[in-house]
Structure formats: structure tokens, C-alpha cells
C-alpha positions in Angstrom: -33.4 13.7 4.0 -33.3 16.5 5.8 -33.2 15.0 9.7 -31.5 17.3 11.8 -29.1 15.5 14.1 -26.4 15.6 16.0 -22.2 15.4 14.6 -20.8 12.4 15.6 -18.3 9.8 14.7 -20.8 7.3 14.0 -20.6 7.9 9.7 -17.1 7.4 10.4 -17.2 4.3 12.0 -20.6 3.3 10.3 -18.7 4.0 6.7 -16.2 2.2 7.0 -17.5 -0.7 8.8 -19.9 -1.1 5.7 -17.1 -0.2 3.0 -14.8 -3.4 3.9 -18.0 -5.6 3.9 -19.2 -4.2 0.6 -15.6 -4.9 -0.6 -15.1 -8.6 0.7 -18.4 -9.7 -1.2 -17.6 -7.9 -4.7 -13.8 -8.1 -4.9 -13.6 -10.6 -7.6 -15.3 -8.5 -10.0 -13.0 -5.7 -9.3 -10.2 -8.0 -10.5 -11.7 -9.0 -14.0 -12.7 -5.1 -14.1 -9.0 -4.3 -13.9 -7.7 -7.1 -15.8 -10.3 -5.7 -18.8 -9.2 -2.4 -18.3 -5.3 -3.1 -18.8 -5.1 -5.4 -21.8 -5.4 -4.1 -25.4 -2.2 -1.1 -24.9 -0.8 -0.6 -28.0 2.1 1.1 -25.9 2.6 -1.1 -23.6 3.7 -4.7 -25.0 3.3 -6.4 -21.8 -0.1 -5.7 -21.8 -0.8 -5.4 -25.5 -2.7 -8.8 -26.1 -6.2 -9.3 -25.7 -6.5 -12.0 -22.7 -9.9 -12.0 -21.9 -12.9 -11.1 -24.1 -15.4 -10.0 -21.3 -16.0 -10.2 -17.7 -17.2 -13.9 -17.6 -14.1 -15.3 -19.5 -11.8 -13.2 -17.4 -13.0 -15.0 -14.3 -13.3 -18.5 -15.7 -9.4 -17.7 -17.4 -7.8 -16.4 -14.0 -9.6 -19.4 -12.3 -8.2 -22.1 -14.7 -4.8 -21.0 -15.2 -3.9 -19.2 -12.0 -6.3 -20.1 -9.6 -9.2 -19.0 -7.4 -7.4 -17.2 -5.0 -5.8 -14.6 -7.9 -9.4 -13.3 -8.0 -8.5 -12.3 -4.6 -4.8 -10.7 -5.2 -4.8 -7.5 -3.8 -7.6 -8.2 -0.9 -5.0 -6.9 1.9 -4.4 -3.4 0.7 -8.1 -3.4 -0.7 -9.4 -3.8 2.9 -6.8 -1.5 4.0 -8.3 1.2 1.6 -11.8 0.8 2.6 -10.6 1.2 6.3 -9.4 4.8 5.2 -10.8 5.4 1.9 -14.7 4.8 3.3 -14.3 6.0 6.8 -12.9 9.3 5.8 -15.1 9.3 2.2 -18.6 8.5 3.4 -18.1 10.5 7.3 -16.8 13.5 5.8 -20.0 13.5 3.4 -22.6 13.1 5.9 -21.3 14.9 8.3 -20.5 18.0 6.0 -23.8 17.8 4.5 -25.5 17.6 8.2 -23.4 21.4 8.5 -25.1 22.5 5.5 -28.4 21.6 6.7 -27.9 23.0 10.1 -27.2 26.5 8.2 -29.2 26.6 5.0 -31.9 24.6 5.9 -33.5 21.0 4.4 -34.7 22.7 1.7 -33.4 22.8 -2.2 -29.9 21.0 -1.2 -29.1 19.3 -3.9 -26.3 21.0 -5.6 -24.9 21.5 -1.7 -25.0 17.3 -1.7 -23.3 17.3 -4.6 -20.4 19.5 -3.6 -19.9 17.9 0.1 -19.4 14.6 -2.1 -17.3 15.5 -4.7 -15.1 17.0 -1.5 -15.5 14.0 0.3 -14.5 11.7 -2.4 -11.7 13.6 -3.9 -10.0 13.8 -0.2 -10.5 10.5 0.9 -9.1 9.3 -2.2 -5.8 10.7 -2.3 -5.2 10.2 1.2 -5.7 6.7 0.3 -3.8 5.8 -2.9 -1.0 4.3 -1.9 -2.9 1.4 -1.1 -5.0 1.8 -4.3 -1.4 1.7 -6.2 -0.7 -1.8 -4.4 -4.1 -3.3 -5.0 -4.4 -2.6 -8.6 -0.3 -4.1 -9.0 -1.4 -7.1 -7.1 -4.6 -8.1 -9.1 -2.6 -7.5 -12.4 0.3 -9.8 -11.5 -2.2 -12.5 -9.9 0.1 -15.3 -8.3 3.0 -14.6 -11.0 5.3 -12.3 -8.3 3.4 -13.5 -5.1 4.2 -10.4 -3.4 2.5 -9.6 0.5 0.8 -6.3 1.1 4.4 -5.1 2.5 6.6 -6.5 -0.2 4.1 -4.3 -2.9 4.4 -1.6 -0.9 8.7 -2.0 -0.3 8.6 -2.6 -4.4 7.0 0.5 -5.5 8.9 2.5 -2.9 12.3 0.7 -3.8 11.9 1.1 -7.6 9.8 4.2 -8.0 10.3 6.0 -4.5 7.3 8.1 -2.9 5.9 9.3 -6.0 5.4 5.6 -7.4 3.0 5.3 -4.2 0.9 8.3 -5.5 0.5 7.4 -9.1 -2.4 8.1 -10.7 -4.1 10.2 -7.9 -5.3 12.8 -9.8 -7.3 10.8 -12.1 -7.9 8.7 -8.8 -9.5 11.5 -7.0 -11.4 12.9 -10.3 -13.1 9.8 -10.4 -13.7 9.5 -6.3 -15.3 13.2 -6.9 -17.4 12.1 -9.7 -18.4 8.5 -8.1 -19.4 10.5 -4.3 -20.6 13.6 -6.7 -23.0 11.2 -8.7 -23.5 8.4 -6.3 -24.2 10.0 -2.8 -27.0 12.9 -3.8 -28.5 10.3 -6.6 -29.3 7.5 -3.7 -30.2 10.3 -0.8 -32.7 11.9 -3.5 -34.3 8.5 -4.5 -34.5 7.2 -1.1 -36.0 10.6 0.1 -38.8 10.4 -3.1 -39.7 6.7 -2.5 -39.9 7.2 0.9 -43.4 8.0 1.0 -44.8 4.6 -1.2 -42.6 2.3 0.7 -40.8 3.9 3.5 -37.6 3.7 4.8 -37.4 0.2 4.3 -34.5 -2.2 2.7 -36.4 -2.2 -0.5 -36.1 1.3 -0.5 -32.5 0.9 0.1 -32.5 -1.4 -2.5 -33.4 0.3 -5.2 -32.3 3.4 -4.3 -28.1 2.3 -3.9 -29.1 0.3 -7.7 -30.6 3.7 -9.6 -27.3 5.8 -7.7 -24.6 2.3 -8.9 -25.6 3.1 -12.9 -25.6 6.3 -12.9 -22.2 6.3 -11.2 -20.9 3.4 -13.2 -21.4 5.7 -16.4 -20.2 8.8 -15.2 -16.7 7.1 -13.7 -15.8 4.2 -16.3 -13.3 6.7 -18.3 -11.6 7.8 -15.7 -11.2 4.6 -14.2 -9.8 3.4 -17.2 -7.0 6.4 -17.3 -6.8 5.9 -13.2 -6.0 1.8 -13.9 -3.4 2.5 -16.8 -1.7 5.1 -14.7 -1.1 3.0 -11.7 -0.2 0.3 -13.2 2.4 1.8 -15.3 6.0 1.5 -13.8 8.6 4.6 -13.9 12.0 2.7 -14.6 15.2 4.3 -14.4 16.5 2.5 -17.1 14.2 1.7 -20.3 14.4 -1.7 -22.0 12.1 -2.4 -24.8 9.4 -3.8 -22.7 9.6 -1.4 -20.2 10.1 1.6 -21.3 10.5 5.0 -18.6 6.5 5.7 -19.2 4.1 5.3 -21.4 1.7 7.8 -20.3 2.8 11.6 -18.7 -0.7 11.9 -17.1 -4.3 11.8 -17.7 -4.6 14.2 -20.7 -1.9 11.9 -22.6 -3.7 8.8 -21.3 -6.6 9.9 -22.3 -5.3 10.7 -26.1 -3.5 8.3 -26.5 -5.9 5.5 -25.5 -8.8 7.0 -28.0 -6.2 7.5 -30.4 -5.0 3.9 -30.7 -7.9 2.2 -29.5 -10.9 4.2 -30.1 -13.2 5.9 -27.7 -14.6 3.1 -26.7 -11.6 1.6 -25.0 -12.8 3.9 -22.3 -15.3 2.0 -21.2 -13.4 -1.3 -20.8 -14.5 -3.3 -18.0 -17.8 -1.3 -18.1 -19.9 -4.5 -17.3 -17.7 -5.5 -14.0 -17.5 -2.3 -12.8 -21.5 -1.9 -13.3 -21.8 -5.6 -12.2 -19.4 -4.5 -8.9 -21.1 -1.4 -8.2 -24.2 -2.7 -8.0 -23.6 -5.5 -5.6 -21.3 -3.2 -3.8 -23.1 -0.5 -3.1 -26.3 -2.2 -2.4 -24.4 -4.0 0.4 -22.8 -0.5 1.5 -25.9 1.0 1.7 -28.2 -1.8 3.7 -25.4 -2.6 5.8 -25.0 1.6 6.9 -28.5 2.0 7.2 -29.0 -1.3 9.6 -25.8 0.1 12.0 -26.8 3.7 11.9 -30.2 1.9 13.8 -27.7 1.0 16.5 -28.4 2.9 19.6 -24.2 2.8 20.0 -23.9 6.6 18.7 
């Protein structure tokens, strides 16, 4: 936890590669989470119905009605997102952490680790926000509109301008900061505590990543619901009964409207697939990352 190592590009490269591998392995669960978070909005007539009763029902219905390929709608912007977000997030975190260790030593770094993680998470997510917007839109629409990565980017830009590509950037940065501030320090701390007993092994990485996943899922799901709903709403120049100019004015408005109309529990829609995705995602990521660290190239 407190080992001094020279700064290098390795955390950025390994973080990006491990993020992409983890994304490919868990993307269908992310699609079900997004669909569950979107449904049941009383102010949005397009998504007012409860189509899915849970994660398994969503997986079954999407596969049956739209084909299994719909589970991977949005995979191209998701990979692009991880190539930017994952690379910047993990590289920045471990680089900032190493600088902190060199400046203040290796003891009592929990608060510093949390700050480094929050900064890395918020900055990287803000930069990668356009890819997140496109991913959410493609996941929600499935194969209905049959848009490519470029087509979806162009559609958002044409109808909503540059601001549309950064829709939901506030809650996205907040969510990323919360996840990073919970996930990364807890992983490092758990790994550090387990090392004397089971060593710096794959078993250690597995347990540490699972603990970090559970904590980050509980902390981030309400923000994730708000982020998904804001990203999915389209700000149209001409209002209609089906598509008003906007449903939510911002993060706080979305929070209060959701609680008022659907109850506080609505903020945890998609929690199970979120947890089930975060668990495998982090397990794949951290085990891959730890193995990449052993390579002698950097």
C-alpha cells in the first residue's frame, strides 16, 4: 500500500486495458440496469410503463423481443468510454497516490487516497461524458433506431447541440467521484489488510474487489439513477405531449421529482444488476490490472 515506485505511464495503460476487458465481460448487465432505471417515470410518457420486473426478466425480454444483440447496443461507445475514462481515472489515481506517498509517507493515507480517487473519478468522467450519453441512448433504444456510434453522436449533436453531449455531466462526475472515493481506497485497504494472511495473490484481489464493489454500489446507485434519466431525456426545440422540452431541470429536480412521484426506493432501481455488474466488473478489472502490473515493460 505504501510502496514507493517511480511514476510511469503504466497505471494509465494498464487501467485502460483492464477497463476495456472488464466492460466487454459485463456489458449485458449494464444494459439491463439502464433499462430498469429508465422505466416507471410518471412524467415521461415514453418510459412510464414498467416493462421489466427485474434483472432476469429484463435479460429474457430483451433477448426474446429484440434479439441478443440488443444486450450489446452501446458497446462501441462503452469501449471508447473505458479507453478514455478508465485510462485517465486509474492512471491519475495511482499517480496522485504515489506523489502523496513520496511527499507525506505511507502512514495514515486513507483521507489522501479518498481525495485522490474523487479527483481522478470526477475529472475522467467529465471528459468522457459524451461517450456515456451515447451509450445510454443506444442501450435504451436497443435496435429500434439502429444507430451506429457515429450516427448516435450526430443525432445528439444535430438535435441538442454540444450541450447535449454533456447532458448529465454533473451527476456523472458526482457518481464517478463517489464510486472512486469508495471503491479504490477500500480495495487498497482491504488488499493491504489481507496481504499478511493470504499474500498478494489472486484470492486477495478477488475478495478485495468484491468488498469494494458492494460498498460502491450502495453509495452510487441513487446518483446513477439520476444520471441515467438526465442523460436519456432529449431537450427538444418544439414540445409535444410525448416529448416535452425537458422533464427534469437538473440533478436536484430529478432527485425530488423521482422521490415525490415514485418514492425513495425508485433511487435504487437497477441496484441488483448494478451490484451484479460492479462485482464481476471490478473482479475482472483488478485481477487483470494486478497481472498486468507484473509485466516488465514499464
